[in-house]
C-alpha positions as CSV (number, residue, x, y, z in Angstrom):
1,F,-12.1,-22.3,-8.9
2,Q,-12.4,-22.9,-12.3
3,Y,-10.9,-21.6,-15.2
4,T,-11.4,-21.9,-19.3
5,S,-10.1,-20.1,-22.3
6,M,-13.0,-18.0,-22.1
7,H,-13.5,-16.6,-18.5
8,E,-11.7,-17.2,-15.2
9,A,-13.8,-17.3,-11.5
10,W,-11.9,-17.0,-8.1
11,I,-13.6,-17.3,-4.6
12,L,-13.6,-15.4,-0.9
13,L,-14.4,-16.9,1.7
14,F,-16.3,-14.7,4.5
15,L,-16.8,-16.7,7.9
16,S,-18.6,-15.3,10.6
17,A,-17.3,-18.6,12.9
18,A,-15.4,-18.0,16.1
19,S,-12.7,-15.3,15.2
20,P,-9.2,-17.3,15.1
21,S,-6.8,-15.8,17.6
22,L,-3.1,-15.6,18.0
23,G,-2.4,-16.3,21.4
24,A,0.3,-14.2,22.6
25,F,0.4,-10.9,20.6
26,E,3.6,-10.3,18.9
27,C,3.8,-7.9,16.2
28,G,7.2,-8.4,13.5
29,V,7.2,-11.6,13.7
30,P,6.1,-14.1,10.5
31,H,4.6,-17.5,10.8
32,F,6.5,-17.8,7.5
33,K,10.6,-17.3,7.8
34,P,11.6,-14.4,5.1
35,Y,13.9,-15.1,2.2
36,S,17.6,-13.4,2.9
37,W,17.1,-9.9,2.9
38,T,20.1,-9.6,0.6
39,S,18.9,-11.1,-2.5
40,G,16.3,-9.5,-5.1
41,R,14.9,-6.2,-5.8
42,I,11.5,-4.9,-6.2
43,V,12.6,-2.8,-9.9
44,G,14.3,-6.4,-11.1
45,G,12.5,-8.5,-8.7
46,T,12.7,-11.6,-6.7
47,D,9.8,-12.8,-5.0
48,V,9.5,-13.1,-1.7
49,R,8.5,-16.0,0.0
50,P,4.4,-16.1,0.1
51,H,2.7,-14.7,3.3
52,S,6.5,-13.5,5.3
53,H,5.1,-10.4,5.2
54,P,2.1,-10.6,6.5
55,W,1.6,-6.9,7.8
56,Q,1.7,-6.1,3.9
57,I,-1.6,-4.8,1.9
58,Q,-2.5,-3.3,-1.4
59,L,-4.8,-0.6,-1.2
60,L,-6.9,0.1,-4.2
61,K,-8.5,3.5,-5.1
62,S,-11.3,3.7,-7.6
63,E,-10.8,5.9,-10.3
64,I,-13.1,7.4,-12.9
65,G,-13.0,5.2,-15.9
66,G,-13.4,2.1,-13.7
67,Y,-10.2,1.0,-12.7
68,N,-8.1,0.9,-9.9
69,S,-5.5,2.7,-9.1
70,L,-2.2,0.8,-6.9
71,C,-0.4,1.3,-3.2
72,G,0.8,-0.5,-0.7
73,G,0.6,-0.3,2.9
74,S,0.8,-2.0,6.6
75,L,-1.1,-3.2,9.3
76,V,-0.4,-1.6,12.3
77,H,-1.7,-2.1,15.9
78,F,-2.4,0.1,18.8
79,G,-3.5,-0.2,22.1
80,K,-3.5,-2.9,24.8
81,P,-2.5,-6.3,22.9
82,S,-5.4,-8.5,21.1
83,N,-6.0,-10.8,18.2
84,G,-6.7,-8.1,15.5
85,T,-6.3,-5.0,13.7
86,R,-8.5,-2.3,12.2
87,F,-5.6,0.1,11.3
88,V,-3.5,0.3,8.1
89,L,-0.4,2.9,7.4
90,T,-0.3,4.6,4.2
91,A,1.0,7.5,2.2
92,A,-0.9,10.5,1.7
93,H,-0.3,10.7,-1.9
94,C,-1.8,7.4,-2.3
95,I,-5.5,9.3,-0.8
96,T,-4.5,12.6,-2.4
97,T,-2.8,14.1,-4.7
98,S,-4.4,17.5,-4.3
99,N,-6.7,19.6,-1.2
100,M,-9.8,17.2,-2.2
101,Y,-10.1,14.6,0.2
102,P,-12.5,11.4,-1.2
103,R,-14.8,9.8,0.0
104,T,-13.9,6.5,2.1
105,S,-16.0,4.5,-0.1
106,R,-13.2,4.9,-2.9
107,F,-10.9,3.1,-1.3
108,T,-10.6,-1.4,-0.8
109,V,-7.5,-2.9,1.7
110,V,-6.7,-6.7,0.0
111,T,-5.1,-8.0,2.9
112,G,-4.0,-12.0,3.2
113,A,-2.4,-11.9,-0.3
114,H,0.7,-13.2,-2.2
115,N,-0.2,-13.4,-5.9
116,M,-2.8,-10.5,-6.9
117,R,-4.0,-12.5,-9.8
118,M,-4.5,-16.0,-8.5
119,P,-7.3,-17.1,-6.2
120,E,-5.9,-17.3,-2.5
121,K,-8.1,-19.0,0.7
122,E,-6.4,-16.1,2.7
123,K,-7.0,-13.1,0.8
124,K,-9.7,-10.8,2.0
125,R,-11.1,-7.5,0.5
126,I,-12.4,-4.9,3.0
127,P,-13.6,-1.9,2.9
128,V,-11.8,1.7,4.2
129,S,-14.2,3.0,6.6
130,S,-12.8,6.2,8.0
131,Y,-9.0,7.7,7.4
132,Y,-7.2,10.3,9.1
133,V,-4.2,12.2,6.7
134,Q,-1.2,14.4,7.7
135,Y,-1.1,17.5,7.2
136,W,0.0,17.4,3.6
137,N,1.6,19.3,1.3
138,P,1.0,18.1,-2.2
139,Q,3.3,20.3,-3.7
140,K,6.2,20.2,-1.1
141,T,5.4,16.1,-0.4
142,T,6.0,16.5,3.0
143,N,4.2,15.1,5.8
144,D,3.6,12.5,3.5
145,I,1.3,9.9,5.9
146,A,-2.2,8.6,6.7
147,L,-3.8,5.8,8.4
148,L,-6.6,4.2,7.4
149,R,-9.5,2.4,9.3
150,L,-11.4,-0.6,8.3
151,A,-14.8,-1.4,8.0
152,E,-13.9,-4.7,9.7
153,T,-11.3,-6.0,11.4
154,V,-8.1,-8.4,10.6
155,Y,-7.7,-11.1,12.8
156,Y,-4.3,-12.4,13.1
157,N,-3.5,-15.6,11.9
158,E,-0.2,-16.9,9.8
159,Y,-1.4,-15.0,6.9
160,T,-2.0,-11.5,8.6
161,R,-0.1,-9.8,11.4
162,P,0.5,-6.4,12.3
163,V,4.3,-5.2,11.6
164,C,6.2,-3.3,14.6
165,L,6.4,0.6,14.9
166,P,9.7,2.3,16.3
167,E,9.5,4.4,19.4
168,P,8.7,8.1,19.1
169,N,11.7,9.8,16.9
170,E,13.9,6.7,17.1
171,E,17.0,7.4,15.3
172,L,17.5,5.6,12.1
173,T,21.3,4.2,12.0
174,P,22.9,5.0,8.4
175,G,24.5,2.0,6.6
176,D,21.3,-0.2,8.2
177,I,20.2,-2.5,5.7
178,C,16.3,-2.7,5.0
179,V,14.2,-3.9,3.8
180,V,10.8,-2.4,1.3
181,T,7.8,-4.7,-0.2
182,G,5.6,-3.9,-2.6
183,W,3.7,-5.1,-6.1
184,G,5.0,-2.5,-7.9
185,D,7.1,-1.4,-11.2
186,T,9.7,-3.9,-11.8
187,R,11.3,-1.3,-13.8
188,E,11.2,2.7,-14.9
189,N,8.0,2.5,-16.9
190,G,7.2,-0.9,-16.3
191,S,4.5,-2.7,-15.7
192,T,3.6,-4.1,-12.1
193,S,4.2,-7.4,-10.5
194,D,1.5,-10.0,-9.8
195,T,3.6,-11.4,-7.2
196,L,4.8,-9.4,-4.0
197,K,8.7,-8.8,-4.0
198,Q,11.2,-7.2,-2.1
199,V,14.3,-4.9,-2.4
200,D,16.8,-4.3,0.3
201,V,18.0,-0.9,0.7
202,K,20.5,0.5,2.5
203,I,20.0,4.1,5.3
204,M,22.0,7.0,3.7
205,K,22.9,9.7,6.2
206,P,21.0,12.9,6.4
207,G,22.1,15.1,4.0
208,T,23.2,12.8,1.3
209,C,20.4,13.3,-1.4
210,A,19.2,16.2,-2.9
211,N,15.7,15.4,-3.3
212,V,15.2,14.7,0.4
213,R,13.0,17.9,1.9
214,S,13.9,17.7,5.5
215,D,16.0,14.9,7.4
216,V,13.0,15.5,10.6
217,I,10.2,14.0,8.1
218,T,11.4,11.6,5.2
219,F,15.2,9.9,4.9
220,C,16.4,8.0,1.4
221,A,17.4,4.7,1.5
222,G,19.1,2.8,-1.3
223,V,22.5,2.5,-3.4
224,M,24.0,5.5,-4.7
225,E,25.1,3.4,-7.8
226,G,21.2,2.6,-9.0
227,G,20.0,-0.6,-9.2
228,K,17.7,-1.1,-6.5
229,D,14.6,0.5,-5.5
230,S,10.6,0.7,-4.8
231,C,8.9,2.3,-8.0
232,Q,5.4,3.4,-8.8
233,G,2.8,1.0,-7.3
234,D,4.9,0.3,-4.2
235,S,3.6,3.7,-2.8
236,G,2.9,4.2,1.1
237,G,4.1,0.7,1.1
238,P,6.2,-0.4,4.2
239,L,10.2,0.2,4.9
240,V,11.3,-2.5,7.4
241,C,14.6,-2.9,9.6
242,K,15.0,-5.9,11.8
243,K,15.4,-4.6,15.3
244,K,16.0,-7.4,18.3
245,G,14.7,-9.9,16.2
246,K,11.3,-8.1,14.9
247,N,10.4,-6.2,11.9
248,V,9.9,-2.3,12.9
249,Q,8.6,0.2,10.2
250,F,10.8,2.9,9.6
251,G,10.0,4.2,6.8
252,V,6.9,5.0,4.4
253,V,7.2,5.0,0.5
254,S,7.0,8.6,-0.4
255,Y,8.8,9.8,-3.5
256,G,12.2,9.6,-5.9
257,T,13.5,10.8,-9.4
258,G,12.2,7.9,-11.6
259,C,13.2,4.1,-10.4
260,A,17.0,2.9,-9.2
261,R,18.7,5.5,-11.0
262,K,22.1,6.3,-10.2
263,G,22.8,8.9,-7.8
264,Y,18.9,9.1,-6.5
265,P,18.4,6.8,-3.8
266,G,14.3,6.5,-2.7
267,V,12.4,9.2,-0.4
268,Y,10.6,7.4,2.7
269,A,8.4,8.9,4.6
270,K,10.3,9.1,8.5
271,V,8.0,6.9,10.8
272,P,9.4,7.7,14.1
273,S,8.6,11.2,13.8
274,Y,4.8,10.9,13.3
275,V,4.2,7.8,15.7
276,T,2.9,10.2,18.7
277,W,0.5,11.9,16.2
278,L,-0.5,7.9,14.8
279,N,-1.7,7.2,18.2
280,K,-3.6,10.5,18.6
281,A,-5.2,9.7,15.1
282,A,-5.8,5.4,16.1
283,K,-8.3,7.1,19.0
284,E,-9.8,9.7,17.0
285,L,-10.6,7.1,14.6
286,E,-12.2,4.7,16.8
287,N,-14.5,7.0,18.6
288,S,-15.3,8.8,15.3
289,P,-18.2,7.3,12.5
290,E,-17.7,5.5,9.4
291,G,-17.1,7.5,6.5
292,T,-15.4,10.2,8.4
293,V,-12.4,11.8,6.5
294,K,-9.7,14.0,8.6
295,R,-6.8,16.1,8.5
296,A,-4.2,17.1,10.6
297,S,-3.9,20.7,11.7
298,K,-0.3,22.3,11.0
299,E,0.0,21.6,15.0
300,D,0.1,17.4,14.3
301,S,3.3,18.6,11.7
302,P,6.7,17.6,13.2
303,I,7.9,20.3,11.6
304,D,6.9,24.1,10.7
305,L,6.1,24.0,7.1
306,S,6.4,28.3,7.2
307,T,9.9,28.2,7.3
308,P,11.9,28.0,4.3
309,S,13.4,24.0,4.0
310,K,16.0,22.2,1.6
311,P,15.6,22.4,-2.2
312,T,13.9,20.0,-3.5
313,Y,15.8,20.0,-6.7
314,P,18.7,17.6,-8.1
315,S,22.2,19.1,-8.7
316,A,22.0,21.4,-11.1
317,G,22.2,20.6,-15.0
318,S,20.0,17.4,-14.1
319,R,16.1,17.9,-15.2
320,P,13.6,16.5,-12.3
321,T,11.6,13.3,-13.9
322,Y,9.2,14.7,-11.3
323,P,6.0,13.5,-11.2
324,S,4.5,11.3,-13.8
325,T,1.1,9.7,-13.0
326,G,0.1,6.5,-11.7
327,S,3.5,5.2,-12.3
328,R,5.3,5.9,-8.9
329,P,3.7,9.2,-9.0
330,T,6.0,11.1,-10.2
331,Y,5.0,13.6,-7.3
332,P,2.7,12.1,-5.6
333,S,-0.4,9.9,-7.1
334,A,-2.3,7.4,-6.0
335,G,-1.3,4.1,-6.7
336,S,2.3,4.7,-7.4
337,R,5.2,6.8,-5.5
338,P,5.9,10.5,-7.4
339,T,8.8,10.7,-8.9
340,Y,10.0,13.6,-7.0
341,P,10.7,17.3,-6.7
342,Y,7.7,18.7,-7.5
343,T,8.0,21.8,-10.0
344,G,4.8,22.6,-11.1
345,S,5.9,21.5,-14.3
346,R,4.2,18.6,-16.2
347,P,5.5,15.0,-15.7
348,T,8.8,14.5,-18.4
349,S,6.9,10.7,-19.0
350,P,3.2,9.6,-18.5
351,Y,2.5,5.8,-17.7
352,T,3.4,3.7,-21.0
353,G,2.0,0.4,-21.7
354,S,-1.0,-0.7,-19.0
355,R,-1.4,3.0,-17.1
356,P,-2.8,5.5,-17.7
357,T,-2.1,8.3,-20.8
358,S,-1.1,11.3,-19.0
359,P,0.5,12.4,-15.9
360,Y,-1.6,13.2,-12.3
361,T,-2.4,17.5,-12.3
362,G,-4.8,17.8,-10.2
363,S,-7.2,15.8,-12.8
364,R,-6.9,12.0,-13.2
365,P,-5.5,10.0,-15.7
366,T,-7.3,9.4,-19.0
367,S,-7.2,6.4,-19.4
368,P,-7.5,2.7,-16.8
369,Y,-5.3,0.3,-16.2
370,T,-6.2,-1.7,-19.3
371,G,-3.2,-4.7,-19.1
372,S,-3.4,-5.5,-15.9
373,R,-6.6,-6.7,-13.6
374,P,-10.2,-7.0,-14.4
375,T,-12.4,-4.0,-14.2
376,P,-14.4,-4.3,-11.4
377,Q,-18.4,-3.8,-11.2
378,K,-21.1,-3.8,-8.8
379,P,-21.0,-7.0,-7.1
380,V,-24.5,-8.5,-7.2
381,F,-26.6,-10.2,-4.1
382,P,-29.3,-13.0,-5.5
383,S,-32.3,-13.0,-4.3
384,N,-32.6,-16.6,-5.2
385,Q,-29.4,-18.6,-4.1
386,K,-28.5,-21.0,-6.3
387,Y,-24.8,-21.6,-5.6
388,P,-22.6,-22.4,-8.9
389,P,-20.8,-25.5,-8.6
390,A,-17.4,-24.2,-7.7
391,V,-19.5,-22.5,-4.7
392,Q,-21.7,-25.5,-4.1
393,K,-18.2,-27.8,-3.4
394,Y,-16.6,-24.9,-1.7
395,I,-19.2,-24.5,0.6
396,D,-19.4,-28.7,1.0
397,G,-16.1,-28.9,2.2
398,L,-16.7,-26.6,5.0
399,P,-17.2,-28.2,8.8
400,S,-20.3,-28.4,9.7
401,G,-22.2,-25.1,11.3
402,T,-19.9,-22.5,9.7
403,Q,-22.0,-20.0,8.1
404,G,-20.4,-16.8,6.2
405,T,-20.3,-15.6,2.9
406,V,-18.9,-16.4,-0.3
407,E,-17.4,-14.3,-2.7
408,Y,-17.7,-15.0,-6.3
409,S,-15.7,-13.3,-9.2
410,V,-16.2,-14.3,-12.9
411,T,-14.2,-12.7,-15.7
412,E,-15.3,-12.2,-19.2
413,N,-14.0,-10.2,-22.1
414,G,-11.6,-8.6,-19.0
415,V,-14.9,-7.4,-17.0
416,T,-15.6,-9.0,-13.6
417,T,-19.4,-10.1,-11.8
418,V,-18.7,-10.4,-8.2
419,T,-21.6,-12.1,-6.6
420,Y,-21.8,-12.6,-2.9
421,Y,-24.2,-15.7,-1.5
422,H,-25.2,-16.4,1.9
423,F,-24.9,-19.7,3.1
424,S,-25.2,-21.5,6.7
425,K,-24.4,-25.3,7.4
């Protein structure tokens, strides 16, 4: 790793040596013990212990203008025990906010990360090979869940492990304290976090939150007095509860009214209602070619969407902050968590600062993130492999017999150039 006042560079290493093994496969058991769940929050912000949530991933979606919208997600495992997975659970609105389904080439997953702006040897970027979206309704924010299949296997080690999934239709216990993690905004209309943060939230009783459309497929969690919540950029990330000593994902960050507002806990897709479909989707994606994009049929929906559901508006007299784009999508927009109720009207406030200046209204933001991460450029594969000093030094430190690829990123004046160097020792 090299750094000067004019540019920065960082390296990711891809090894083709023997794949690491976790040994006895266990979901939901981190190698690094997490900090107490009752301290800190995403809005306001306390860092997690690095790599204590090894299932957490960041989902990047390339947008017009050269920037990436940000979401969260989680590594999940299907089928027989093994030493790796290719599946990621996230929110449907992180994939699309309309009835148009983007090419898989627009999506990349970052695994093994803690600080998104620092070089970390465990960090790895993996393209999305295919995905399957539930019977998603962008206007009603129903069935806000999707399954991704990666282009390569994420092997289990101290830094990457899957979270457990609940039993089909397993009930949540109101009053339970669970945790949400993400790199999203640390306050409403604020900026994203470089480091992974956590917030402890309480599972609310059904019927508590006015902005929950259906108690079958969604639930709310937080505190009624406000101050604890997920926020924009956390969308698609996991809400995890402790069950019999393991971390079990019961929710996917979906939408909310603002961030951490009094009387408006966040709303989450209810994972137990989708476990049967997720197992089916995983099998179909395993047998599908690269680039496959699928949307579930209405028969796969846990509820009949043709019948009226609970009102989505908050109490009379208050005006929904509704989706502002890019930030917690005030209605699902990829990269953030919608600020709920879809009303068809424009969000009351757009992203300020480094985010797009206009909300997602079916089109994309008019400006890229300007204060966050460097603008990615097309990777370069040099024909004449003369390694930069930092790359050569890194390769020299590897054991004999190792072969693979080094990703070398250099940022100058806000523009990032990525070069891949193949090597064999």
